[in-house]
N, C-alpha and C positions, 0 to 999 in steps of 0.2 A: 504494500500500500504506500503510495507516494505521499510525502508530507512536505509542507512548506512552512518556514518560519520567517516572517518578514519583520524587520526592525529598522529604526533610524528616523521614524517620523517625529513630528513635533510642531510647535508653533514658531513661525518665522515671519519676519516683516517682508513686505513686498521688496523685491530686488535681492533678497537673501538667497542662501544656498543650503541644501541638505543633501546627504548621501544616504540612500536606502540600501539595505542588504537583504538578501533572501537566501537562506540555506535550505537545500533540498535533501531529501533522503528517500530511499525506497525505489529508486530507479537508476538506470545507467545514464548519468548526467551528460556524458559526452555525446550521447546519441541524439540529443534534442536541441532544437532551437528554443530559447527561453524568452518569455515576454514579461514586461511590466504592464499591468492593467490598472485602471483606476475607476472608481465609482463615486461620483459626486452625489450629494443629497438630491433625490428626486429624478436622477438620471440613470441611464443604463450603463453597465460596465463597458469600458472601451479599452482597446489595446493601444498603448502609447509608445512603446519601444520594444524592439526585437533584437536579440543577438543570436545569430545563426551559428551552426556548428563550426564553421571556419573562422568565426570571429567578426564577420561583417555584420553591419547593423542597419536598421531601418527605423524610421520614426513617424509618428503622426505629425501632420503639418503644424498642429498647435504647439508642439514642443521642439520642433527642429531648431537647431542652433542654440538651444538652452539646456537640453537634457543629453546625457551621455550614458549609454548602457554598456556594461562589460561583464565578462564572466571569468571565473577562476576555476578551471576544471579540477585542479588538485583539491580545492576546498569545497567543490560542488556548490558554489555560491555565485549568485548573480547580483550585480550592483546597479544602482541608478544614481548618477550624479545629477543633481538638479540645481541649476543656476538661474539667476534672473527670475526668480519665482514671482508669479502673479496671483492675485486673489482667485482667479478662475482655475488655478491649479489645486485648490482646496478639494480634497477627496481622500477616500481610503484607497491605498495602493496595495496591490497584490501581485505576486508573480505566479506564473503557471506556464505550461507549454504554449508556445507562440503559434504553432501551426494547427492548433486544436487543443484546447485546454483539457487537462485531466478532470475527472469528475470531482476529485478532492480539491479544496481550496484551503489556504491558510486563514489566519485571523485577520490578516492585513495590518497595515500600519497607517495611522491617520496623519495626514499632512494638512496643516491649517496655515494659510497665508493671510495675514491680517495685521494692520497697524494698531 
């Protein structure tokens, strides 16, 4: 059974930065492209960043140039560096398979961008 543990969220002012981490277990980490998803209040969950098996990345237009996703295969961990944060980035952030999420989800980590 795959498990995800997200961490690193918090309250940050507009323009600030945060780094999220997601540690996975129960799967062969190197086989998968991993993604960061977010769900804002009253909205559907959306995929915002993907890191593929080879390390190449892709981003939702709303975060391009501000977010950077990376992976550490040895630690089975996915990271999301978030810079120039905006109030509209406020959401619970989750990691999961990028090309089709697993049924299981972690608890997520809350990011609040507010002055």
